[in-house]
N, C-alpha and C positions, 0 to 999 in steps of 0.2 A: 542351147544354153551354154554360156561361157562364164567361168569365174576367173577374171583376170588378176594376175599378181599385183597390179597397181591398185586395183580396187581393195584387195585384201590388206594391202599395206596401210590403208586408212582405218582399219579395224584395230581395236585394242587387243583382239584375241586371235589366235590361230587354232585350227582344228588339228589336233595331234593324235596320232595312232598310239594308243596306250596298251593294247593287248589283243591277241587273236586266239581263236580256237576253231576246231573242226571235228566232225563226227561223220562216220560212214557205217552202214549196216555191216553185220558180220558176214552175212551171206555173199558169196561171190559167184560171178558167172564168167568163166574163161572162154577163150576163143575155141578151145577144144570142146567145150560144152555145146557150143553152137553147131558143131559138126554132127551132133547126134540127132538134130531135128531140122537142119538146113543144109542146102547144097553149098557148102563153103569150106574154108580151111584156115588154119592159123596164119599161114603165109599170105593168103588173099586178104584177110582182115588187117593184119599188121602192115602189109605194104601200102595199103590205101588209107589207113587211119592212124597207125602208130599205137593202137590200143591192144593190150593183152588181157587185161582183167577189168571188170567193173563190179561195183558193189550194188546189191539189189535188196530192197526192203522186203522183209518178211511180214507176216501177219501182225506182229507187234510193233513194227516200225511205222511211223507216220512223219509227214513233213514237220509237224510240231515237235515231236519227240526228238528228232534229229537236230532240229534248230535249237531246242532247249539244251541239249547236251553240248553242242558247240558253244552255246552262249555261256554256260557254266565254266567251261574251260577258258573262254576269253576273259571272263571276270576274274578267274583265279590268276591268269597271266598278268592281268592289270592290277592285281591286288585289291580288288574292289568287291564290295557286297552289292547284291542285286538292288537293295533299297536305294543305292546312290544313283541308279540309272533314272534319267528323266524322260527319255525318249527311246522307243523301239521301233525300228522300221524293218520289215521282213520283205524281201524280194522273192517272188515265187510265181511260177505258172502252174504249180500243182499244189494249191492250198489245201489246208486241213479239211475244209468243206466250203461250199459256196459262200456262207457267212456263218458266224463272224470271222474276222480276220485271223489268220494264222498268228500274227504278232500278239493278239490278245491271249491266245492259248499259251504262247511262250511267256508272256507277262505273268500269267497265273502259275505256270510250271516252275519258274525260277524264283517267284516271290518278289518281282519288281513292282511293288505296290505303289511306288511314287512315280511310275512312268505312264505316259499315254502311248498308244500303240496303234500302228496301222500297217497295211500291206501295200506293195506296189507291184505291178505287172509290167515287165519290160523284157521278159525272156532272158536270154544270155547276158543282157546288159543290165539286168536288174540290180546287181550289187553296186556297180558303178553309179547308176542313177541314184540309188539310195544313199550312197556315200555323199553325193553332191548335196542331196537334201539335208542330211544331217550336218554337213559343213556349213550350210547357210544359217541354220539355227545356232550353231556354235559361234561363228565369227560375228553374228549379230548381237551376241550377248544374251540371247533369250535363254539358252540352256548351257550347262557346263559339261553335260555328259550324254552320250547316246550309244545305243547298241544297234549295230547295223548287221543284218543277217541276210545270207543267200541260202535258201534251202529248197531242195527238190526231191520228189519221189517220181521221177520220169518213167520208171518202169510201169507205173500205173496207167500211163497213156501211150505205151509203146506197143506197136503191132509186131509180135514175134514171129509172124509169117513173112514179114517183109525184110528180106535179107540185106537190102541196101541201107535200111535205117535202124533196125533193131540192134545191130552190132555197135552202134555209136554211143548209146546213152547208159548212164548209171545214176545212182542215188547218193545223196549226201547233203551235208550242210557246213557252212563256214560262217564265222561271226567275227566282228571286229568291235572294240571299244574305242570310241572317239571322244576325246576330252578337250576342254578349253585350256589354253596355255597362253601366257603373256607373249607379246609380239616378238620377243627375241627368238622364239622357236619357230622354225619354218613349217613343220607339219605338212598339211595338204597345200602345196604350192600352187597348183593349177588344175582345173578340171574343165572338160568340154564334153558336151553331149549332143547328139542329133537323132532325128527320126525321119523316116520317109514311108508314110502309110501306103503309098503306091505299091510298095513291094510286099505287101502282106501275103500274097499267094505263094511266095517262095518258101515260107516257113510258118506253119499254123497248125491249130487244132480246131476243127470247125464246130464240134458239138461238145458239150451242150451250153448254149447261151440264148440270147433272145432271138437270134436269127434262125437257130435250129434248136428249139426248146425241148425240154423233156416232155414226153407224151405225144409229140409229133413224129410220125414215122420218117426215118431217114432214108434218102435215096440210096445211100450206101452205108451199111452198118459200120464200116471202117472210118467213118467220119469222126468217131470218138477218139481216134488215135492221132498222134502227130503226123504231119505231112511235111516233107522236106524235099526241095528241089536241089539236090546236091551240087550239080554243076553250076547253077546260077549263084548259089550261096558262096561257093568256092571263089569265083572270080570277084564277086562284090566284096567279100570279106577281105581278101588280099588288098584291093584298091583302097577301101575305106580305112583299114588299119594303118596302111602306109601313110595315108593323108593325116590321120590322127597323130601318129608319132611325129611327123614332120611339123605339124602345128604346135604340139607340146614343146618341142625343141626350140622352135623360133620364139614362142611366147616367153619362155623361161630362160632364154639366152644360154642354151646348153648345147654341148656337142654330144654325139653318140657315146664317146669314151667316158663321159661323166655319169652315164646311167649305169649304176652298179648291176641292177637286175631289171630285165624286161619280163613282166608277168602277164601274159595274155590270157584271155579266156581260152580254155582247152577244148577247142572245137574239133580240131583235126591236126595231127602232127605235121602233115604235109603243108597245110596252110601256114602254120607258124613258121616252119622252116623257109617257106617261100618269102614270107615277110622279113625274116631275119637276113636273108641273102640280099634282098633289095635295099634294105636299110644299112647293111654292112655291120650288123651286130656280130660280135664274136660268139662262139658256142657257149662260152662261160657266162655270157650276159643274158642268156635266154633260159627261163625256167620252164621245163616241160614235165608234167607228171600225168599226162593223159593215159600213158600206158598202164597205170595203176587204178585209174578211176573212170575212164571214159569221159564223155561229155556230160557234165552235171549241171548245165545251164547256169542259173544264177548263183549256184553254189561253187562253180568252178574256180573263179578268181580268189574268193576267200579261203578255199581249201588250199589252193596253191600258195597263197600268201602266208598262211599259217605254216605250211610244211617248209616253205622256204626259210622262214625265220627259225623254226625249230631245228633245222639242219645246219644252222649257222651260216647260211650263204649270204645273208644280209645282216648288217649291224647298225647300231645307232649312228646317225650321221650320213648314212648311205642315201642315195637318191634312187628311187625305184619308179617304174612306169607301169601302170595297170591299163590294159586296153581290152575293149569288148566289142563284139558284134553279134547281133541276134534278131530274133523275129520282131516284126513291127513295121518296117525294119527299124532297128535301133542300133546305135553304136556310140561309144564314149571312151574317155580316158581320164586318168588322174596321174599327176606327178606328185610324189610324196617324198619328203626327206624325213627319214626316220629319227 
């Protein structure tokens, strides 16, 4: 799916980023903590992933409670009341429950009584996909405001006996308020999204769904946990992300130097660094916070976006580039002028 700048120019409205918020559990799991039950070390984990700490949900934390906390902060940042929100989209692969949607729980928790709500599942690309959906409702004139959330409790589906994967993941949520503005504001300039279902074996969680339902014995009890083929993902992610950035620059008639901040999904610091070198981004143009949160899937980009704004690294008028790659396989990007 592609949202072309020329198509958006025909609309009276632009989708503008009005506020952001994020939330993470208080409990943390450090690299040193892993050494107490795995054959690993801080040096081994850091050198391969860039991760130092990840936040882990306790018994009171759920995907919806984290999403609601992030949403309240985003509303406060935008100076809005929850009753002003007309649409809520939550991207997650670790929903509150099979049904109803996590977004419906968030709607109730924050008091967004005038919104309709639903979830999408696109793994690490979830927030980018959800932002594209919200953008379409905004520029069509159907709605004036939307709450877009990425929220995960990946620790619930992480195999902590697998030292190659358990070190990667953390929990958290990020949210963004998207509002309609007159065409003079650039807002979300360009978006592009892709999928390739043939690559599903590279990153998945097999049970429980209709293929491996509850009540049917599993061939391997570890099918309830995430499975990741790290080497395959590394090479695919680098190639696809480079392609996304090149497409965005071409379609928006931009040079690398005009991108104030490149905010990628925080999958692995080595992948991000490899992409940065290929595209010739300066270190100052790339935002990395995986060292503090790990890979939080759909929550990764909105958490990074919120932190980047609150640190003052991006300001009104700056052009930023959001890029994701995840299970599905899915990948996508947004060019946004703040």
